[in-house]
N, C-alpha and C positions, 0 to 999 in steps of 0.2 A: 463443533457444538452448534446448537440452533438458537433461534431468537424468535421474538414475537412476529406476527404478521406485519405490524407497524414497523418494526426494526428491520426485518428483511426487506420490506419495501423501501426503507431508507437506503439500504445498500445498493439498490437498483439505481439510485440517484447518481452515484459516483462510479460504480463498477462498470467494467467494459461489457460484461455479458452475463454475469452470474448474480443470482439472488441468494441471500442467506449467509451473511457474515457472522462471525463468532462473537457472542457477548456472554458475559457471565451472569447467572441468575442473581437478581438483586431484589431486595424487599425492604419496605419501610417499617418503622416501628409501629407497634400495635395501636398507639394512641392517635395515629393520623393515617388513615387508610389510603392506599394507592388510589382507589377509585375516587375518593373525595378530592384529594389534592390534584390528581391529574385532570379531573373535570373542571376544577377551578381555573386551570391555566387556559388561556385563549391566545392564540397567535393572531394578533390584530393585522388586518390587511384591507386594502381597497382594490377592487377589481373593476377595470373598464374594458370595453370592447370597441375597437376601431371599426369604421365602416367596411374596411377590407377584411375583417374577420380576426385580426390579430388580437389576442387576449393579453391584457397587461395587468399584472398583479404588483401592488406596491406595499411594502412593509417598512415602517420607520423604526430605527433602532439607533438611539443617540449615544450609545455607550463609547464608541470610538469613531474618529473622523474618517471612516472608511465606508465604501459602498460596494456591495456585490451585485453583479449583473449576470443573469443567466437567460440564455435564449434556447428554448427546447422545442424540438420538432417531433411530432407524433409519427415518426418513421424510424424503423429499425430493420433488422434483417428479415422480419416477418413480412415486410412489404416487397420483398424481392421475389424473383421467380427462379426455379431450378435452371441452372446453366448461366445465370447472371447473378451469382451470389457475391456478397461482400461490398455491394455498392454503397449502402448506408455508412458502413465503416470507412470506405474510401472517401466519402464526402466529409466525414469528420476530419480527415486530413486536408482535403483540398481547400476547405473554406478558410484555412489559416494562411494559405500561400499568397493570395493576392486578391484584391477587388479593385474596381475601377478607380476609386478615389483615395483609398489607402495606399495603393501601389504595391510593389513587390514586398513580400515579408508581412504585409497586412497587419493583423492584430499583434503578431509576435514582435515586430519592430516597435509598434506603438506602446505595447505593454512595457517594453524595456525603458522607453523614454519617460513614461508616466509613473514608474515605480509600482507597477501592478504585480500581482502574485504570479503572473505568467498565464497567458491565455491558454485554456485547456479544453478538452472535450472528452466525451465518452459515448459509446454506442452499446445498446442492448438489443434484444430481440425486437423491442417495441418502441424505442425512442432514441433520439440523438440529442445530446445537449452540449452547449458551449458556455464557458463560465470563467470568471475571474473576479478577484477582489482588488479594488483600486482605491487610492486616496480620494476623498470625496470631491476634491477640486477637479477631478478628471471625469466626472459623471457624464457631462455633455459629450465629451470625446467618445466615451464608450457607447452611448446611445447612437451617435453618428456612425461609429464603426459597425455596430451590430446591424443597423439599417443598410449599410453598404454591403455587408455580407449577404443579407437577405435579398435585396433588390438589384444590386449592381455588381454581381460576381461572375455569373456563368460565362459571360463573353470573354473573360480572361483565361478560361481553360482551353489550352491548345493540346495538340497531339504530344508535343514535347513535354509539357507540364504533366499530362496524364501518364506518359511513359515513366517519368521520374518518380511520381508518387506511387505508381504500382510497385516499384522496387522497394520503397520505404515500407509499404504495407506487407509485402512479401517477407521482408526482413523481420517485421514485427511477428508475423506468423511463425517464422523459424525460431525466433527468440522465445516466444510465449508458449508454443505448442510443440514444434518439431524437435527442439533441441533440449528437452527437459524430460525427466521421468514422468510417466503417466500422462504426457501431454495430449495423447490421442484418445484418452478415455471418454471424455464428453462427446467426442465425435462418434465413437462407437455406440454409446448409449443412445444418442439422438437418432442415428440412422436406424436403430432397431426398435426404438420406442414409438417413433412417428412414421407414418407412411410417406412415400416419396413426394406426394402432393401437399404435404403439411408444411406450413412455413417455419416450423421449428425443426424440420428434418436436417437442415444444414446449420453450420456454425456461423456466428455473427461475423467472424473475420472472413468468411468465404473460403473458396478453394484457390490454390495457386493458378490452376488452369483457367478458372473463370476470370480471375483478375487479369491474367495475361491476354485473354481473348476479348476483354471489354473494349469497345470502340468509343471514339469521342461522341458519336451520335447516341450510343446507348447511355452514356453518362449524362449527356444534356437532357435527354428525354426523361430520365429518372429524376433529375433535379427539378425540372419544370413542373413535374406532377406533384412532388411531395414537399419541396422547399418553398412554400407559399405562406402568406400571412394567416390564412384561415386554417392552417395546420400547425400553428406555432403559438407558444406562450412566452412572453417576455416578463421576467421578474426583476424588480429592483428592490434591494433590501439594504438597509443601513442608515447612515446619517445623511439626509438630503431634504430639500424642500419639495414637498409632494406636488404642489401646484406648478412649480417650475419644471419638475421632472415630467409631468404630464404634457406641458407645453412643448418640451423638447421631443417627446415621443410622437406627438402629432406632427411636428415640423418634419421629422426625418422619416417617419413610417407611413404617413397618410397616403402619399401618392403611389406607393408600391401596390400594384394591382392584385386583386384577389385571384386565387387559382380556381381550378375546377373543383366542384364539390367532391369531397372524399367520403366514401362510405365506410363506416366502422367495420372491423373484422368481427365475424360471428364466432362465439366460443366454440372451440373444437378440441375437446379433451382427447387424450390418447386412449386407445382401446386395444387391449391385448387379449387374445383368446387363449394363448399358450405362452409359457415362459420361454425366453430366448437366452441361451447361455453362450457367451462368446469369450474367446481367449486370445492373448497376444503376447508374444515374447518381445519384451521392451528392451531396446538397446541400452537405455539409461537406467533401468530399474535395478535396484539391489534387493528390494523386498517384494514379496508377492502381495498384490493389492486386490481386494475384492470390493466390487460395487454391486449393490442390489437396488434397483430403481423400479418403483411402482408408478402407474399413472396417478397424478394428483389433481388439484383443482386450480382454477384461474384466480387472478386477483379479485379480492373483495367477495369471493364465494363464502357463503355462510359457514362452510366446514373448514375454511382455511385456519381459523383461530384455534379450533380444537386440535387440528393436525399439528399446529405449532407446539401446543402444550404436550401432546403425545410425544413428538420427536424429542423435545427437551427432557421430558421425564425419563424416556427410555435411554438417553445417551449422556446426560450431563450430570457430573458429580459422582461421588463415591457410592451413593445409594441407587444410581441408575442401573436397571437390570442388565443392559448391555455391558456396562463397565464392570459390574460385579462378576459377571460370568466370563467375559472374554479376557479381561485384564487381571482381575484378582484371583478368580478361581482356576481358570484354565491356562493363564499366562500365555495366551496366543498372540497378543499385541500390546503395545503401549498406549494406543489411542483408537477410539472408535467414535465416529460422528454420525449423526442422523439429522436430517433437516427436510423441511417441506418448502420447496421453492415455488412461487406463484408468478407466472407471467400473465400477459393480458388475456390470452385465449386458452391457456392450458397450464398445467403444472406437473411437478414431479415430487415424489417422496423418495429420498435416497439414504442409504447407509453406505459409508465408506470406511474401510479399515485397511491399514498396511500391516500385515502380520510379521512376526519375527522371521529371520532368514530360515529357509528350509521348511516353513510351515505349510502343510497341505491345506488349501483353501476349502476343501470339503469339511475339515474339522471346524473351520471358522464359521461356515454356513450352519453346521449343526449347533454350534454355540449360540448363534443368533436366534435360531428357532427355539432353543431352550429359554432364552431370555423372553421371547414372545410368549411362551407357555407360562412363565412365571407371571407376566403381566396379566394374561387371561385369567389366571387363578386369583390374583390379588388386587388387580386394578390400581388406581391411583388414590392415595389417601387425601383427606381434607388438608392436612398440613402441607403435603407436597404440592397440591394444587395452589394453595395460598402462597407458598414459597415461590413457585414459578410465576404466578401472576404478578407478584409484588415487584419483580424486576422492571416492570414497565415504567414506573415513575422515574427512577434515576436514569434509565437508558433514554427515556423520552427527552429529559432535560439535556442530557449530554449531546443528543443529536442536534440540539438547537443552540449549542454553545458558541457558534460563529455565525456571522451574517450570511455566509455562504451556505451553511447548513439550513438556515431558515429559508433561503431562496430555493434550495433544492426541494424541500418539503412542499413549499407553495406551488412550485412549477409542476411537480409530478402528480400531486393530488388534483391539480386543476386539469391536467391532461387525461388522467385515467379515471378520475371520479367526478369530473366536471364541477369540482368544488375545492378550492384551495384550503378550506378549513376542515376538510374531511378527516384530518388527523384526529380530531376530537372524537369523531364517531368510531374510528378504528379502536381507540382505547376502550370505549364502552363495550364494543363487541368482544374484545379480548377478555375483559373483566367478567363478562357474562358467561363464559365457558363453565360448564358443570362437569362433574365426574362422569356422569352418564354420557355427555357429549364426547368425552375423550374415548370411552370404550366403544361408542357407536362408530366413530370414524375409523378406529382400528379395525373393527369388523367389516366396515364397508370398503375400505381401501387397501388393507394389507392382509388380513387373515385369509389364507388359502387363495389369495389372488395371484394372477400371473404377473411376472416381473421380467425385467431385463437384467442380466448380470454380466459383468466384465471381470475376467481374471487376467490381470496384467502381471506377468511373471518375468524374472530375469532370463536373459538369453540362455538357452540350453536347459531350462527348468520347466518345460511344459507339463511335466507330471504333477506339478503343484496346482494346476488349474482345476476348477470344478469338474467333476466327472460328467462327461457328456457335452462339455463345451466345445463348440466348433471354432475354427480360426476366424478372427475378425478381419474384415476387409479394410485394411489401412494402406493408404497410398504413401509410400516413402519417396521423397524427392532425391533424385540422383545428383551427385556432385559433378557438375559439368563446367569445364573452363569455357568462358564466353558463351554462356547459355543464351537461348533465344530471348530477345527483348530486354536483356540486362544492360545494354549500352544505349545511351541517348545523348542528345546534344541540346542543351538549354540555350536559346538565343539570349543575347544581352537585353533586348527589348522585345515585348510582345505587341503586335499590332492587332487591334480589335476596334469594333465600332462601340462607342460609348452610349449607354442608355440615356435617353433624354430625361431631364429633370426641370422643375420649375425654378430652381435656383442653383447656384454654383456649389456643388457638393465637394469639389476638390479642395475647398478651403477648410482646413481642420479647425474645429472650434477652439476658442481660447480656454485657458484654465480658469476655473472659478477662484474663489478666495482661498489662498494657501492655508491649509490646516496646520495647526500647531502640533508637532510630533508629541505624542503622549509619553511621559516618563512616569511609570508607576511609583507610588509612594511606598517605599520599602521600610519595614521595621525589622530590627535585629536585636538579639540578646544572646547571652551565653549563660548557661546554668552552672552551678557549683561543681558538677561532675564533668564539666568540659563539653557538654552537649551544646551545639550552636543552633540557634533557631532564626529562620528568616521567613518573612511573610509579606503577602500583598492582599489587602482586603478588596473584594469585588463582589457586590451583592446583586449583580444582574440576574443570576439564576440561583436557585437554592441548592447549590452544589459546592463541594470542597474537593480539590485535588491536592495530593501531598506526596512527597518522597522523603524517605530516610536513606541517605547515601552514606554508606560505611566504607571508608577507604580500605583498600586491600585487593580483593578479587584475585585474579590470576597473578598479579604482581607479587603477592605474598606467598606464592606456592613454590614447590620444588619441581624440577624437570621430571622426577620419577613419579610424582603423584599429582600431576596437573589434572584439574577437574574437580578438586575438593570443594572449592567455593561454589561451583555450579551445583554440585550434588547437595551441599549444605543448604543452598537457597531452595532447592526443590523439597528437601526434607522439612525445612522450617514451615512450609506451607501446609504440611500434612499433620494437623492436629497440634495440641498443646499438652502440657503435663496433666491437665484436668479435662481435656476435650479430645474425643476421638476425631479422626479426619472428617467423619460424617457430621459430628456435632459442631465442629468448627465451621464447616460449609453452611450448615443450617443457620448458625448464629449470625454469620455475615450476611446471608441472604435476607434474614429478618430485618436487617438495617438498610437494605438497599445499597450495600457496599460491595466493592470488588477490590481484592488485594492480590498483588502479584509481586513475588520476590524473585529476583534474577541476579546473575553474576556476570560481570564483564572483565575486561583486562585490568581495570583499576579500582573496582568497587563491587560491593553487594548493594543492591538497590531494592528498597521496599516501596512500591508504588501503590497508592490508594486513591479511590474515588468513592465518594459517599454523599448522601443527602446531608445538607448542612445541619439539619436538626439532629442528626445521628452522629455527628463528628466525634463527640466525646466517647460515645459507646463504641464506635468503630476503633478509635485509638486504644481503648481498653483491650480489645481483642488483638490488635497489633502488638501491644505490650506483652500479652500472653504468648503470642507466637514467637516473639523475639527473645524474651527473657525467661520463658518457661517452655523450652522445646520438649517434644514428646520422645524424640529419638526412637522412632518406630522402625524396627529392623525390617519388617515387611515392606514398608514404604521406601526404605533405603534400597532394598533389592529391586523394587519396581522402578525407582529413579535411575538406577544403574542400567536396567534393561532398556528403559525408554531412551536414555542417552546413547547407548550403543546402537539402538535402532536408528536414531537421528544421524549418527556418524556414518552408519552404513549407507543411508540414503544420500548423504552429502558426497560420498565417494563417487557417485555416478552422475552428479549434477555439475555440468561444466562451470557454472557460476560459483558454486561452492568450492570446486576444485581450484579455480583461479584465486579465490580469496585466500584459501589456506596455503596454496603454494607461494603466493606473493608474500604473505606474512613470513614464511620461512626464508625467502630470499632477502627480504628487507632486514630482518634482525639477525639472521645467522642461526645455525642449528643449535648452538649452545645458549641462546637467549630465550628466556621464558616466554616472551611475546611471539616467538616463532611457532608456538603451539596454539591450537584452538582453545578458547576458555573452557570448552567442554572436556578437553583432554583427548585421548585416543584410546584404542583398544588396550594398548600396553599399559598406559598410566592408570586407566580405570581398573585394570585387573589387580593393581597394587593397593587400591584404596579400600580401607575398612571404615566402619562406623567410628572407630577410635580416632582416625585421621580427621573426621568431621568434628568430633568433640575437641580435639586438640586445636584445630583452627578456630573454633568457636571460643574456646577459653582464652586464646591469645589475642584475637583480632576483633571480636565483636565487643567493642569498647565504646563508651559514650564520647570519649575524647577523640575518636576517629569518625564520629557520626555528625552529619549535618542534616537538619530537618528543614524542609521547605514546604510552605503551606500557601495555597492560593484559593480564594473563594469567599463565600459568604460566612466567614467566621472572624471574630475579632482577635486582635493580638492578645488581649487579656485572657480570652478563653484558651487560646493555644498555649500560652505560657503557663497558665494555671494547670492545664491538663498535663503538660510535659513535666511540671514540677513533681507530679506524682510518680515519675519514673526515677527520680534522683536517688532516693533511699535504697532501692533495690538494684541499682545499676551504678556501682562506684567506678571512679576513674581508674584506669589501669596504666601501669608503667609499660608502655609499648611503643615500638617504632617499626616502621615498615622496612623491609629489606631494601638496600640500595641497588637500584637496577644498573646493569652493565650498560655502557654507552655503545650503541650499535654503530657500525661504520657505514658511511655513505660511499657509494661507488666512485672511484676515480675515473673510470672509463665505462662506457655503456657495454652491456652484454645482452645477448638474446637467449631466452630460455623457452623451451617448448614442452608442454605436457600433452601427451598423446591420448585423445579420446576417439577411437576409430569410428568412422561414420558420422562424425559430428556435422550437423547442418549449418552451424555457425562456428566461428572462431571467437573465443572470448579474449579480449585484450585487457591487460593490466600493465600500464607503463608508469614508472615513477621511481621514487627514492624516499628515504627517510629525511624529512626536511627540518621542521622546527616546532617548538612548543607554541601553543596559543598565547602564552604569556610573553613570547619574544616580541620585541618592539617592531619587527618587520612583518609579523604574522598578519595583522589586519591590512596593512598596505599591500602585502602580497595577495591577499584575498581580493582586494580592489583591482589589482593588476590582472588577476585571473578571470575577472568577469567577462571581458570580451574574448578571452582565449577559450575558456570552456566552462566557466561557471555561470554564464548568463543564459543557459537554456538555448532557445532558438536564436537569441541575439549573438551567440558566440561563433567564433571562427570555426571551431571544430565541428559544430552542428551544421553550420552553413555549408561547409565544404564536404564533409563525409555523408551527411544525410541529404541536405537540400541540393547540393551540387552534383553528387555522384550516385546517391541512392545506395550506398554501401551498407548502411546501418539504420536501425530504428531509432537509436539514440546514442549519444556519446557525451561524456561530461568529464571535467577535471575539477579537482578540489584539493585544498589544504585541510588537514585535520590534525588535531593535537590537543593536549591538555596543558598541565604544567610540566609535562615531559614531551620530548619531540614526537611528532606524528608525521605521517607520510603526505607527500604530494602524489596524487594518483590520477591518471587518465584511464577511464574505464569505458568499455563498449563491447557489444557483440556485433560482429560483422559477417556478411555473407562469406561462406567458406572460400569460394573461388576468387575472392579479392582480398585475401588475408595480407599478402605482401603489399598490394596496392594501398590498402588502408594504413598499414604501419608506415609505409614510405610517405604517405600524405601527411600523417601526424608529425613525422620528423620534419618535413618541409615547413609545416605551419609553425612549429616550435622555433625552427631556425630563423624564419623570417619575421616572427612576431615583434621583436624589439624594434626593428627598423621600419616596420609598416604600421605601427600604432599611430593613429592620426589624431588631429585636433578634434575631428568629428567623433572618433572613438572616445576621447577624453570627455567631451561634453555629454555623450550618451551614458557613459559610466557614472559620471557625477550625478546626472539627473536621476538615474535609477537608485543609487544609494541614498541620495538626499530625500527624494520623494517617497521611497518605500518605507522611510522611517515612520510615516503616519500609521502604518498597519503592523509595525514590528511587534507590538504587544497585545494584539487583539485577542488571541486565544490563551487559555490557561496554560497550555504546554509552553508557549513562548514566555510567559511570565515565570514558570517554573525553571526554564532554561537560564533566564537571567539570574534567578536566585542561586541556582547550582553553581554558576560561574563566580558569583560574588563570594559564596562560602568557600569554594575550592581555591580561588586565586587571591582572595583578599581585596577584590575590586569593590568600588563604590558604585552606586546607581548612576553617577555622572559619567561612567564609561561610555554611555550612549552619546553624550555630547562630545566627549573626547574623540570618538570615532567619526562623528559628523565633521569635526574640525579637520581630521586627517583627510577626509574626502574632499572638503572644500579647498584644501591647500595643496593637494597632490598635483604634480606636473607631468608632462609627457616625459621629461628626462627621468623623473622618479620611476615611472612605469617601465621605461626602457632598461634602467639599471636593475630593477626588481626582476624583470623577465629574464635578463641575461644571467642573473645570479640564481634564481629559483626555478626557472623552467628551461634548463639547459639540456637539450636532447642527447648530448655527448656524455652525460653523467647520470644515467638512469638504468634501471632494470627494465628490460623489454620482455614481458612474459606473454606467450600465446598458448591458449588451451584449445586444441582443435584436432583435426584429422592430420596426423603427421605424414601419412603415406602420400597425400596429395599436396600438402602445404608447407612442410618443413624445409625442403631443399632450397626454395627461392629466398628464404629469409636471410641468407648470407649476403644477399645483394643490398641489405640495409647499410652495410659498411661497418658493422660492429663485430666482425669475426664470424666463425662458424657457430650456428645455433647449438645450444647445449640441451640435449634431450633429458628431461628429468626422470622419466620412467622408461629407461632404455630397454627394459625387458619386455616392453609391450609387443604383442604379436604383430601388430600392424606394421611396425618398422622392419621386421625381418622380411616381410613380403616385399617391402619397398626397396630393399637392397638387392633383390634377386635380379 
């Protein structure tokens, strides 16, 4: 789905390289227009410019004792040159490793100590940003650290450091692109849409060859040109003293010298004289995918706003021409998306659809052209234009729901529009789009215009590609043992010349005044039909978020018809007894509301987001959806087809394969939780509409339902609104099936799932541990922080990513509810170090209890105690608290109870918890990867011969010859 120019631009702020995230169309009520209310909102800020050119934007928000800091550089892959690609993204990594005064680990180690959200960054074609949210007592520390990163960093980069980080980035490329279905599609599009000398011709992540060939001097030259104060914006948003913050900024940044003047890039839109059709047989694809991409427009171009409306109208919702024809009429696919993405100097207009298995993509292309013809004949109506425009208000407020969201907006608009407040101008331009504008951009950019198409089809199904498509040039990495450049040696200490400063920067600033951790005021009541209500009032923004959580889900199903709850959730979204699916969509859009109903292992969840002024009207529609279903047979058939399509795609995605196979190993084949909540081909074939109705009649009950509401609405309004549900929704005599108790392994075993040619091995190690309500659950979570739950501060990350370069990321975690959940260690590692990675994890687990130090304890306690200041900043965090209170019977003081646990925990406690709950000798060790090259060595782990889960795979027969 598409979104407005404003909202697509917002996704640029966080995403690694793509613009155009999915949002649902939303619309306010008629008595308060989007244009009026949006224009009334002003994001207040102050902007100053230092003598060295650094632009600083300050926004004060006193709602929580937290502050977000974002440092953004106007440099992305577009500032690179052919043959030296991937440098901007490489620096996104390097700047976290070390700087002269923070020392090794840099921001990552400090973030752990100060209770930050975790220092993070992202790179796009046009910018690189670094950001995190911290308790406001750590603001001076963050300003000091960001200045050290900008002016006191590059001397710490050595050949050894560069060699290691090259491997991390290469692993990211394998994980995000090479080892997943359709991962090369954007590469093929960009190579054919843009000429070789265009800066959008290559991918943000660069090529493996360019990364491997990069020299230390190349890297230093790139840094010295682009990572300078006059090419950067620093944003501070949240609860802080503005004058004090400005004084700190001057202290730490003023003496960093200005760089050379940087000329802005000139707009360079793509130009196609003829269409280019390319095809590729994808090793991981199960469904044929068609992309059609036309040259678009750059950021802030006057046509960008009408193109957004056009894309949304053509592809979103039941009335969208592309959906009507491709999904409803011709049943070629379960989903089609269209979006207009705008980068700094050019843009693209894209249609993407993954067709059902065996579908000829020529039929898909003809259907797309039919949808275009329908639009040419009928255009867009006033009602549809108003509906699409109206989504801007609720979406706009949602983007500003956190201090980090505000910081992102201010930084990016400052860099690309030279005005932090340009967000208000964007809204006006979007609202000014007319019907004629929409038709004009269609004729100017799409009708009869040349395009690039990609046909990505499963191996051996080249006949499904568009007629006339030629093979795409995709470079596949060979799996090589001890490949060039993959080994490196990191010295214990790095020698370098320190940059002079007017004061001693090695002294870390002290904390400010310790903030009081906020504990939301929770209200709670139960209605006469058993419906329980929990809420937190928060009027910072005119929004309300809510969930209705109905116990059941997969846990209430049978092995033969697994997937009923998931299909029921999908069908409940499609109309009501008195409203067609189209009418329901329109009614929600008029309220600026989005409603999503989904099913998981333990519940069906209705999630809602709406403008506070429309809360009661939105709940009236939710009541219709839940209590007066339409039971539309056509929508039931479409839901089944869509689910089967998703299952087919998961079968070729190594991460999905790992998750599904691990669940089956955890619970055993006869346990309902061994199955995907969507079911499988066999169970779905058994399900009829009567099964959905039977589940609905038995389990959609008020006494199984918990309502959670957060936002600008009073408890009185919520209670009064929900009382209207009581009469038509009586309590039912119902109990959920008792779940079988799954066994935990007595000894470790190794399992392997073969994905021939996999460029990474996906690891899932763990076992079924305990419920969140178990008295050891939270202490074990504290124990796990330094093991694998603390991001860059953890042993697993420091060893496998930072020490060896085996992976892009690795994490361990406990999960559970009021029933036991698993402890899981998860990662994707370079294929040719599969055994080495597993052996290193085993060693870390074995040594962890005896090597957990006093320093580790201090760091762990500091993180948990200080991060409490930001634990309820977002609406989602507040909803999570309410959900646990309603499910487990907890009180709000659970927050203080957990703080006491942290304060009192000892090294001996950690050692005992680690020995009990992170024992490598009592785990499932699952690897999903290339069995031909990787399976044999895994016996060396000492857990017996590996068990091949899909032994009929062709790759193994060849490996035994």
